[in-house]
DRENDO-1510 file (C-alpha; in Angstrom, 1 decimal, always signed):
<recs>
REC; n; res; u; v; w
REC; 1; MET; +201.5; +153.8; +129.9 .
REC; 2; ALA; +204.8; +152.8; +130.8 .
REC; 3; THR; +206.4; +150.2; +129.0 .
REC; 4; ILE; +209.0; +147.7; +129.5 .
REC; 5; ARG; +211.4; +149.5; +128.2 .
REC; 6; ASP; +210.7; +152.2; +130.9 .
REC; 7; VAL; +211.2; +149.8; +133.7 .
REC; 8; SER; +214.2; +148.7; +131.8 .
REC; 9; ARG; +215.7; +152.3; +131.7 .
REC; 10; GLU; +214.5; +152.9; +135.7 .
REC; 11; SER; +215.9; +149.6; +136.7 .
REC; 12; GLY; +219.2; +150.0; +135.2 .
REC; 13; LEU; +218.5; +146.0; +133.9 .
REC; 14; SER; +217.9; +144.5; +130.4 .
REC; 15; THR; +214.6; +144.0; +129.2 .
REC; 16; GLY; +215.4; +140.3; +128.9 .
REC; 17; THR; +216.1; +140.2; +132.5 .
REC; 18; ILE; +212.7; +142.4; +132.7 .
REC; 19; SER; +210.8; +139.9; +131.1 .
REC; 20; LYS; +212.9; +136.7; +133.0 .
REC; 21; ALA; +211.5; +138.6; +136.2 .
REC; 22; LEU; +208.0; +138.6; +134.9 .
REC; 23; SER; +208.0; +135.3; +133.3 .
REC; 24; THR; +209.7; +133.4; +135.8 .
REC; 25; PRO; +210.9; +134.9; +138.6 .
REC; 26; GLU; +213.1; +132.0; +140.5 .
REC; 27; LYS; +215.7; +132.3; +137.7 .
REC; 28; VAL; +216.3; +135.9; +138.8 .
REC; 29; SER; +218.6; +137.2; +141.4 .
REC; 30; PRO; +216.5; +138.9; +144.9 .
REC; 31; LYS; +218.7; +141.9; +144.0 .
REC; 32; ASN; +217.7; +142.3; +140.5 .
REC; 33; LEU; +214.1; +141.3; +140.9 .
REC; 34; ALA; +213.8; +144.1; +144.0 .
REC; 35; ARG; +214.7; +146.5; +141.1 .
REC; 36; VAL; +212.3; +145.7; +139.0 .
REC; 37; GLU; +209.9; +145.4; +141.5 .
REC; 38; ALA; +210.9; +148.6; +142.6 .
REC; 39; ALA; +210.7; +150.2; +138.7 .
REC; 40; ILE; +207.4; +148.7; +138.5 .
REC; 41; LYS; +205.9; +150.2; +141.2 .
REC; 42; LYS; +207.4; +153.9; +140.6 .
REC; 43; LEU; +206.1; +153.8; +136.8 .
REC; 44; ASN; +202.8; +151.8; +137.7 .
REC; 45; TYR; +203.9; +149.5; +134.9 .
REC; 46; LYS; +200.8; +147.1; +133.8 .
REC; 47; PRO; +202.3; +144.0; +131.9 .
REC; 48; ASN; +200.9; +142.7; +128.4 .
REC; 49; MET; +199.5; +139.6; +130.2 .
REC; 50; LEU; +198.6; +138.0; +126.8 .
REC; 51; SER; +202.1; +138.3; +125.8 .
REC; 52; GLN; +203.1; +136.6; +129.1 .
REC; 53; LYS; +200.5; +133.9; +128.6 .
REC; 54; PHE; +202.3; +132.5; +125.4 .
REC; 55; ARG; +205.5; +132.8; +127.1 .
REC; 56; LYS; +204.9; +130.8; +129.8 .
REC; 57; LYS; +202.7; +128.9; +127.2 .
REC; 58; THR; +199.5; +128.4; +129.6 .
REC; 59; SER; +196.5; +131.0; +129.8 .
REC; 60; ASN; +194.6; +130.6; +132.8 .
REC; 61; THR; +191.7; +129.8; +131.1 .
REC; 62; ILE; +189.4; +127.1; +130.0 .
REC; 63; VAL; +186.8; +126.4; +127.7 .
REC; 64; VAL; +183.4; +125.2; +128.9 .
REC; 65; LEU; +181.3; +123.9; +125.6 .
REC; 66; VAL; +177.4; +123.8; +126.2 .
REC; 67; PRO; +174.9; +122.2; +123.8 .
REC; 68; ASP; +172.5; +124.6; +124.5 .
REC; 69; ILE; +173.2; +127.6; +126.7 .
REC; 70; ALA; +169.6; +128.3; +127.8 .
REC; 71; ASN; +169.3; +124.6; +129.9 .
REC; 72; LEU; +168.7; +125.2; +133.3 .
REC; 73; PHE; +170.6; +121.7; +133.9 .
REC; 74; PHE; +173.9; +122.9; +132.2 .
REC; 75; ALA; +173.4; +126.0; +134.6 .
REC; 76; LYS; +174.3; +124.3; +137.3 .
REC; 77; VAL; +177.2; +122.2; +136.1 .
REC; 78; ILE; +178.6; +125.3; +135.0 .
REC; 79; SER; +178.4; +126.5; +138.4 .
REC; 80; GLY; +180.3; +123.6; +139.9 .
REC; 81; ILE; +183.1; +123.8; +137.3 .
REC; 82; GLU; +183.6; +127.7; +138.0 .
REC; 83; THR; +183.8; +126.8; +141.7 .
REC; 84; VAL; +186.6; +124.8; +141.0 .
REC; 85; ALA; +188.1; +126.8; +138.5 .
REC; 86; GLN; +188.1; +130.0; +140.8 .
REC; 87; LYS; +190.1; +128.1; +143.4 .
REC; 88; GLU; +192.6; +127.4; +140.6 .
REC; 89; GLY; +193.0; +131.1; +139.3 .
REC; 90; PHE; +191.8; +129.8; +135.8 .
REC; 91; SER; +188.7; +131.8; +134.1 .
REC; 92; VAL; +186.2; +130.2; +132.6 .
REC; 93; LEU; +184.9; +130.7; +128.9 .
REC; 94; LEU; +181.5; +129.9; +127.9 .
REC; 95; GLY; +181.3; +128.2; +124.4 .
REC; 96; ASP; +177.5; +128.1; +123.2 .
REC; 97; THR; +178.1; +125.4; +120.1 .
REC; 98; LYS; +174.4; +125.2; +119.7 .
REC; 99; ASP; +174.8; +121.4; +119.5 .
REC; 100; SER; +177.4; +121.7; +116.3 .
REC; 101; ILE; +180.3; +120.3; +115.5 .
REC; 102; GLU; +181.6; +122.9; +113.6 .
REC; 103; ARG; +181.1; +125.6; +116.7 .
REC; 104; GLU; +183.1; +122.8; +118.9 .
REC; 105; LYS; +186.0; +122.8; +116.1 .
REC; 106; GLU; +186.4; +126.7; +116.6 .
REC; 107; PHE; +187.0; +126.6; +120.4 .
REC; 108; VAL; +189.1; +123.4; +120.1 .
REC; 109; SER; +191.5; +125.7; +117.8 .
REC; 110; MET; +191.7; +128.1; +121.2 .
REC; 111; VAL; +193.8; +125.3; +122.6 .
REC; 112; GLU; +195.5; +124.6; +119.4 .
REC; 113; THR; +196.9; +127.9; +119.7 .
REC; 114; LYS; +197.5; +128.4; +123.4 .
REC; 115; LEU; +194.4; +131.0; +123.8 .
REC; 116; ALA; +193.1; +128.4; +126.4 .
REC; 117; ASP; +194.2; +125.4; +128.1 .
REC; 118; GLY; +191.3; +122.9; +128.1 .
REC; 119; ILE; +187.9; +121.8; +127.8 .
REC; 120; ILE; +185.1; +120.5; +129.2 .
REC; 121; ASN; +182.7; +119.3; +126.8 .
REC; 122; LEU; +179.1; +119.4; +128.3 .
REC; 123; ARG; +177.5; +117.2; +125.3 .
REC; 124; PRO; +178.1; +113.6; +125.0 .
REC; 125; TYR; +180.3; +112.1; +122.4 .
REC; 126; LYS; +179.9; +111.1; +119.4 .
REC; 127; ALA; +181.1; +109.7; +115.9 .
REC; 128; GLY; +182.9; +112.3; +114.0 .
REC; 129; ASP; +183.6; +114.9; +116.5 .
REC; 130; ALA; +185.7; +117.5; +117.1 .
REC; 131; LEU; +186.9; +116.8; +120.6 .
REC; 132; LEU; +187.3; +113.1; +120.9 .
REC; 133; PRO; +190.5; +112.2; +123.0 .
REC; 134; LYS; +193.6; +113.1; +120.6 .
REC; 135; GLU; +197.0; +114.5; +121.2 .
REC; 136; GLY; +197.7; +118.1; +122.2 .
REC; 137; ILE; +193.6; +118.7; +123.5 .
REC; 138; ILE; +193.5; +118.3; +127.0 .
REC; 139; SER; +189.7; +117.7; +127.6 .
REC; 140; VAL; +187.3; +116.0; +129.5 .
REC; 141; ASN; +183.5; +115.3; +128.7 .
REC; 142; ALA; +180.7; +116.1; +132.0 .
REC; 143; SER; +177.9; +114.2; +129.8 .
REC; 144; SER; +179.1; +110.9; +129.2 .
REC; 145; CYS; +177.6; +107.8; +128.4 .
REC; 146; GLU; +178.8; +104.3; +128.2 .
REC; 147; ASN; +182.0; +103.4; +126.6 .
REC; 148; THR; +183.2; +107.1; +126.2 .
REC; 149; PRO; +186.8; +107.3; +125.5 .
REC; 150; GLY; +189.3; +109.3; +127.8 .
REC; 151; ALA; +188.2; +111.4; +130.9 .
REC; 152; THR; +185.0; +111.2; +131.8 .
REC; 153; VAL; +182.1; +112.1; +134.5 .
REC; 154; ARG; +178.6; +110.9; +134.3 .
REC; 155; ILE; +175.8; +108.7; +136.0 .
REC; 156; ASP; +174.9; +105.5; +135.1 .
REC; 157; ASN; +172.0; +106.5; +132.5 .
REC; 158; VAL; +170.9; +103.1; +131.8 .
REC; 159; GLN; +170.5; +102.0; +135.3 .
REC; 160; ALA; +168.4; +105.4; +136.2 .
REC; 161; SER; +166.1; +104.8; +133.4 .
REC; 162; GLN; +165.3; +101.3; +133.9 .
REC; 163; LYS; +164.4; +102.4; +137.4 .
REC; 164; VAL; +162.0; +105.0; +136.5 .
REC; 165; VAL; +160.5; +102.4; +133.9 .
REC; 166; GLU; +160.2; +99.7; +136.7 .
REC; 167; TYR; +158.5; +102.2; +139.2 .
REC; 168; LEU; +155.8; +102.8; +136.8 .
REC; 169; ILE; +155.4; +99.2; +135.8 .
REC; 170; SER; +155.3; +98.5; +140.1 .
REC; 171; LEU; +152.3; +101.1; +139.7 .
REC; 172; GLY; +150.6; +98.9; +137.4 .
REC; 173; HIS; +151.5; +100.5; +134.1 .
REC; 174; LYS; +151.9; +98.2; +131.1 .
REC; 175; ARG; +151.7; +100.4; +128.2 .
REC; 176; ILE; +154.3; +103.1; +128.7 .
REC; 177; GLY; +155.6; +105.6; +126.4 .
REC; 178; VAL; +158.7; +107.3; +125.6 .
REC; 179; ILE; +159.5; +111.0; +124.9 .
REC; 180; SER; +163.0; +110.7; +123.9 .
REC; 181; GLY; +165.8; +113.2; +123.1 .
REC; 182; LEU; +167.4; +113.0; +119.6 .
REC; 183; ALA; +167.8; +109.3; +118.5 .
REC; 184; ASP; +171.6; +109.6; +117.4 .
REC; 185; ASN; +172.2; +111.2; +120.8 .
REC; 186; PRO; +174.1; +109.6; +123.2 .
REC; 187; HIS; +171.9; +109.7; +126.0 .
REC; 188; THR; +168.8; +108.6; +124.0 .
REC; 189; VAL; +170.4; +105.3; +123.4 .
REC; 190; ASP; +171.6; +105.0; +127.0 .
REC; 191; ARG; +168.5; +105.7; +128.5 .
REC; 192; LEU; +166.2; +103.6; +125.8 .
REC; 193; LYS; +168.5; +100.9; +126.6 .
REC; 194; GLY; +167.3; +101.1; +130.4 .
REC; 195; TYR; +163.7; +101.5; +129.3 .
REC; 196; LYS; +163.9; +98.1; +127.4 .
REC; 197; LYS; +165.6; +96.1; +130.0 .
REC; 198; ALA; +162.6; +97.3; +132.3 .
REC; 199; LEU; +160.0; +95.9; +130.0 .
REC; 200; SER; +162.0; +92.8; +129.6 .
REC; 201; ASN; +162.4; +92.1; +133.5 .
REC; 202; PHE; +158.7; +92.3; +133.3 .
REC; 203; ASP; +158.1; +90.6; +130.5 .
REC; 204; ILE; +156.3; +93.4; +128.5 .
REC; 205; GLU; +156.6; +93.5; +124.9 .
REC; 206; TYR; +158.7; +96.6; +123.4 .
REC; 207; ASP; +156.2; +98.7; +121.1 .
REC; 208; ALA; +158.5; +100.9; +119.0 .
REC; 209; ASP; +155.4; +102.9; +118.4 .
REC; 210; LEU; +155.6; +104.4; +121.5 .
REC; 211; ILE; +158.3; +105.8; +121.4 .
REC; 212; VAL; +158.2; +109.7; +120.1 .
REC; 213; GLU; +161.4; +111.2; +119.1 .
REC; 214; GLY; +162.1; +114.7; +120.5 .
REC; 215; ASP; +165.2; +117.2; +121.2 .
REC; 216; PHE; +165.5; +117.7; +124.9 .
REC; 217; ASN; +163.2; +121.0; +124.4 .
REC; 218; TYR; +160.0; +122.3; +125.8 .
REC; 219; TRP; +158.4; +122.4; +122.4 .
REC; 220; SER; +159.3; +118.7; +121.5 .
REC; 221; GLY; +157.5; +117.5; +124.7 .
REC; 222; LEU; +154.5; +119.6; +123.8 .
REC; 223; SER; +154.3; +118.1; +120.5 .
REC; 224; ALA; +155.1; +114.4; +121.4 .
REC; 225; ALA; +151.9; +114.8; +124.5 .
REC; 226; GLU; +149.7; +115.4; +121.5 .
REC; 227; THR; +151.1; +112.6; +119.2 .
REC; 228; PHE; +150.3; +110.5; +122.0 .
REC; 229; THR; +146.5; +111.7; +122.8 .
REC; 230; ARG; +146.0; +110.8; +118.9 .
REC; 231; MET; +147.1; +107.1; +119.2 .
REC; 232; ALA; +144.7; +104.7; +119.2 .
REC; 233; GLU; +145.3; +103.2; +122.4 .
REC; 234; ILE; +147.2; +105.4; +124.5 .
REC; 235; PRO; +149.7; +104.9; +126.9 .
REC; 236; THR; +149.0; +105.2; +130.7 .
REC; 237; ALA; +152.4; +106.4; +131.4 .
REC; 238; VAL; +155.0; +108.5; +129.7 .
REC; 239; PHE; +158.8; +108.5; +130.2 .
REC; 240; CYS; +160.3; +111.5; +129.2 .
REC; 241; MET; +164.2; +111.8; +128.8 .
REC; 242; ASN; +164.4; +115.5; +130.6 .
REC; 243; ASP; +162.7; +117.4; +132.8 .
REC; 244; GLN; +161.9; +120.4; +130.1 .
REC; 245; MET; +159.9; +117.6; +128.0 .
REC; 246; ALA; +158.2; +116.3; +130.6 .
REC; 247; ILE; +156.7; +119.8; +131.8 .
REC; 248; ALA; +155.6; +120.7; +128.6 .
REC; 249; ALA; +154.2; +117.2; +128.1 .
REC; 250; MET; +152.2; +117.5; +131.2 .
REC; 251; LYS; +150.6; +120.9; +129.7 .
REC; 252; GLY; +149.7; +118.9; +126.5 .
REC; 253; PHE; +148.2; +116.5; +128.2 .
REC; 254; THR; +146.1; +118.9; +130.0 .
REC; 255; ASP; +145.3; +120.9; +127.4 .
REC; 256; LYS; +143.9; +117.7; +125.6 .
REC; 257; GLY; +141.1; +116.9; +128.5 .
REC; 258; LEU; +144.1; +114.4; +130.2 .
REC; 259; LYS; +144.6; +114.9; +134.1 .
REC; 260; VAL; +147.9; +114.4; +135.4 .
REC; 261; PRO; +148.3; +111.2; +137.4 .
REC; 262; ASP; +144.6; +110.2; +137.0 .
REC; 263; ASP; +144.8; +109.7; +133.3 .
REC; 264; MET; +148.4; +109.8; +132.4 .
REC; 265; SER; +151.4; +109.3; +134.7 .
REC; 266; VAL; +154.5; +111.4; +133.4 .
REC; 267; THR; +157.9; +111.1; +134.9 .
REC; 268; GLY; +161.5; +113.1; +133.9 .
REC; 269; PHE; +165.2; +113.3; +134.3 .
REC; 270; ASP; +167.5; +115.8; +135.8 .
REC; 271; ASP; +165.2; +117.2; +138.3 .
REC; 272; MET; +165.8; +120.9; +137.5 .
REC; 273; ASN; +164.4; +123.5; +140.4 .
REC; 274; VAL; +161.3; +124.1; +138.5 .
REC; 275; SER; +160.7; +120.4; +138.9 .
REC; 276; ARG; +159.6; +120.8; +142.4 .
REC; 277; TYR; +157.2; +123.7; +142.2 .
REC; 278; CYS; +155.3; +122.4; +138.7 .
REC; 279; THR; +151.9; +121.5; +139.0 .
REC; 280; PRO; +151.4; +118.4; +139.9 .
REC; 281; THR; +155.5; +118.2; +141.6 .
REC; 282; LEU; +157.4; +116.0; +138.7 .
REC; 283; THR; +158.6; +112.3; +139.6 .
REC; 284; THR; +162.2; +112.4; +137.4 .
REC; 285; VAL; +165.5; +111.4; +138.1 .
REC; 286; ALA; +168.2; +113.7; +140.0 .
REC; 287; GLN; +171.3; +114.3; +138.3 .
REC; 288; PRO; +174.4; +115.8; +140.8 .
REC; 289; ALA; +174.3; +118.4; +138.4 .
REC; 290; GLU; +177.2; +120.7; +140.4 .
REC; 291; LYS; +179.2; +117.6; +141.5 .
REC; 292; ILE; +179.2; +116.3; +138.1 .
REC; 293; GLY; +180.7; +120.0; +137.1 .
REC; 294; GLU; +183.2; +120.5; +140.2 .
REC; 295; LYS; +184.8; +116.7; +139.2 .
REC; 296; SER; +185.1; +117.3; +135.5 .
REC; 297; ALA; +186.6; +120.4; +136.4 .
REC; 298; GLU; +189.3; +118.6; +139.1 .
REC; 299; LEU; +189.9; +115.9; +136.6 .
REC; 300; LEU; +190.9; +118.5; +134.1 .
REC; 301; PHE; +193.4; +120.3; +136.4 .
REC; 302; GLU; +194.6; +117.2; +137.3 .
REC; 303; LEU; +195.6; +116.1; +133.8 .
REC; 304; LEU; +196.5; +120.3; +133.1 .
REC; 305; SER; +199.3; +119.6; +136.1 .
REC; 306; GLY; +200.3; +116.6; +134.6 .
REC; 307; ILE; +199.4; +114.1; +136.9 .
REC; 308; LYS; +198.0; +110.8; +135.5 .
REC; 309; PRO; +194.5; +110.2; +137.5 .
REC; 310; LYS; +194.2; +107.1; +139.1 .
REC; 311; VAL; +190.7; +107.0; +138.1 .
REC; 312; THR; +189.7; +108.7; +134.4 .
REC; 313; GLU; +186.0; +107.4; +134.5 .
REC; 314; HIS; +184.2; +109.0; +137.1 .
REC; 315; ILE; +180.5; +107.2; +137.7 .
REC; 316; LEU; +178.2; +109.6; +140.0 .
REC; 317; PRO; +175.2; +108.4; +142.1 .
REC; 318; TYR; +171.8; +109.5; +141.1 .
REC; 319; GLU; +168.7; +109.8; +143.2 .
REC; 320; PHE; +165.3; +109.0; +142.3 .
REC; 321; VAL; +162.8; +111.2; +143.3 .
REC; 322; ILE; +158.8; +110.2; +143.4 .
REC; 323; ARG; +156.6; +113.4; +143.6 .
REC; 324; GLU; +153.1; +114.2; +142.3 .
REC; 325; SER; +152.7; +113.4; +138.5 .
REC; 326; THR; +152.7; +109.2; +139.1 .
REC; 327; SER; +150.3; +107.1; +140.0 .
REC; 328; ALA; +148.3; +103.7; +139.6 .
REC; 329; PRO; +146.7; +103.4; +136.7 .
REC; 330; LYS; +142.9; +104.4; +137.1 .
</recs>
């Protein structure tokens, strides 16, 4: 395998000139550049790309941190990020953090040591995070909530949740349960805020006993459904904070002999593809997942190019999709 010294001997130029031709060709005369190119072609020289990246202080790589790589919503966001990154000539490294701050710190160190240029985080920030905006780390949060610092992309989670619950109330439901995410998750906080606003607007008293904590995964939706069926007075509708828990909850209610939506209306949040094909089809909030990914990547590349964005918080529109899983209480 040819080395840079071989190219130097073949071209009659110093190794320093060869390095400069590879990293900053605009600083090499056209005559010498032609000699370098001819030598490289003759020797089939393959430059050490990692060394070049260190010299240029760029890696042409961005890191996308995913709290749960099995979550289908994140897959759509990543697809949007990949589309933009490929156009920019960047590679995307996925970091499955399993919602661990320690694992996030490992990926942050990649940017600090110039192995990656920037980070897109698909988990909302919370106190003590490794990725709260700080000097030397260029990052975008693609799953943000209200009052998130730094560059962010999100939907209005409070408003979307309020819309879902007000729709259930308009159908005649007054005792409405919630299957939430973990209590300290900012999405949980915002979506619960929307739930409370809807109840308040219709003079319905908030009942903390109707909030059953989940963790955005299927099993917690199934478990929460069982909790509701053991209540002395079960709700007539349940607002689930994502589609995975909603789909599992519908199975849980069915297993206990309840019909959805005749005995129990169920709503979700995200609009995963499966939500259109489950039985019954799921009433839910459709987040523009791929657009969130695209906008996050565009924002990151603006920051990486040194451009100061005119807008650092992008709130994208959502759609409330009414399907078969909701009806008036019997």
